Every structure is written in C-alpha cells, then in structure tokens.
C-alpha positions as CSV (number, residue, x, y, z in Angstrom):
1,M,-13.9,-11.2,-24.9
2,R,-13.9,-7.6,-23.8
3,H,-14.1,-7.2,-20.0
4,L,-16.6,-4.7,-18.7
5,S,-17.1,-2.5,-15.6
6,I,-20.5,-3.8,-14.3
7,L,-22.8,-2.6,-11.5
8,V,-25.2,-5.2,-10.1
9,V,-28.2,-3.6,-8.3
10,E,-30.0,-6.3,-6.3
11,D,-31.5,-6.2,-2.8
12,E,-31.6,-10.0,-2.4
13,P,-28.1,-10.9,-1.1
14,A,-28.2,-14.4,-2.5
15,L,-29.1,-13.2,-6.1
16,G,-26.7,-10.3,-6.0
17,D,-23.8,-12.5,-4.8
18,L,-24.6,-15.2,-7.4
19,L,-24.6,-12.8,-10.3
20,K,-21.4,-11.1,-9.1
21,I,-19.6,-14.4,-8.8
22,H,-20.5,-15.5,-12.3
23,L,-19.5,-12.1,-13.8
24,L,-16.2,-12.1,-11.9
25,R,-15.5,-15.6,-13.3
26,E,-15.8,-14.1,-16.8
27,G,-13.2,-11.5,-15.9
28,H,-15.4,-8.5,-15.5
29,Q,-15.0,-5.8,-12.9
30,V,-18.1,-6.1,-10.7
31,T,-19.6,-4.0,-8.0
32,W,-22.7,-5.1,-6.2
33,V,-25.1,-2.6,-4.3
34,A,-28.4,-3.3,-2.7
35,S,-30.4,-0.1,-3.3
36,G,-31.3,2.4,-6.0
37,E,-29.7,5.2,-3.9
38,E,-26.4,3.3,-3.7
39,A,-26.5,2.6,-7.5
40,L,-26.9,6.3,-8.3
41,A,-24.1,7.3,-6.0
42,H,-21.8,4.6,-7.5
43,L,-22.6,5.7,-11.0
44,D,-21.9,9.4,-10.1
45,R,-18.6,8.5,-8.3
46,D,-17.2,5.5,-10.4
47,G,-19.4,5.0,-13.4
48,A,-20.0,1.7,-15.1
49,E,-20.4,0.3,-18.6
50,L,-23.3,-2.0,-17.8
51,V,-25.9,-2.1,-15.0
52,F,-27.9,-5.2,-14.1
53,L,-30.9,-3.5,-12.4
54,D,-33.6,-5.2,-10.3
55,I,-36.9,-3.4,-11.0
56,G,-38.4,-4.4,-7.6
57,L,-36.0,-2.6,-5.3
58,P,-37.5,-1.2,-2.0
59,G,-37.5,2.6,-1.7
60,L,-36.2,4.0,-5.0
61,S,-37.4,1.4,-7.6
62,G,-35.4,0.1,-10.4
63,L,-37.6,1.9,-12.9
64,E,-37.0,5.2,-11.0
65,V,-33.3,4.6,-11.0
66,L,-33.4,3.9,-14.8
67,Q,-35.3,7.2,-15.3
68,R,-32.7,9.1,-13.3
69,I,-29.9,7.5,-15.3
70,R,-31.5,8.5,-18.6
71,R,-32.3,12.0,-17.4
72,A,-28.7,12.5,-16.4
73,G,-27.5,11.3,-19.8
74,K,-25.2,8.7,-18.3
75,P,-23.6,6.6,-21.1
76,V,-24.4,3.2,-19.6
77,E,-26.3,0.1,-20.9
78,V,-29.0,-1.2,-18.5
79,I,-30.4,-4.7,-18.2
80,L,-33.6,-4.7,-16.2
81,M,-34.1,-7.8,-14.0
82,T,-37.3,-9.2,-12.4
83,A,-37.3,-11.9,-9.8
C-alpha cells in the first residue's frame, strides 16, 4: 500500500481526531486543521496528495475551499465529507 500525505479539514475535534488516528494507523502522513483558511495555508506551504474536506465548515465553507484549490490548479485529490 502506498502511503499518502493527507490533510484532514474538520471543525469538529472528535471527528477530525478520529479520522486522523485511523489514517495514521494505516501509515499515512496526516495533518488535521479546523478551518478552510488553515487548509489553504497548509496546502500553499506544505501541499498534500489527498484532502478530506468537511463541506460544513464555519467561515470559509468546504465548497469555497474546493473552488479555491481548483482555481489555483493544485494537484490534489479531494474527498468531500458531510456530517
């Protein structure tokens, strides 16, 4: 199995932590952030191969984050999550 650099974007700490723990157990490199602004900053600074993105984020929504990722042409796969 190929290990990925994954960004988890989830404002609910319990959900973000749970997802991070499971992905780490699979050997992936995982960063968890709680806002769309943090997600965009992380992607600009460190990048990622895969993003788990909550669409219901406060402030900058997950859909807005996705639009900005696509407009910037970032080479990252995104999985949208709803809670």
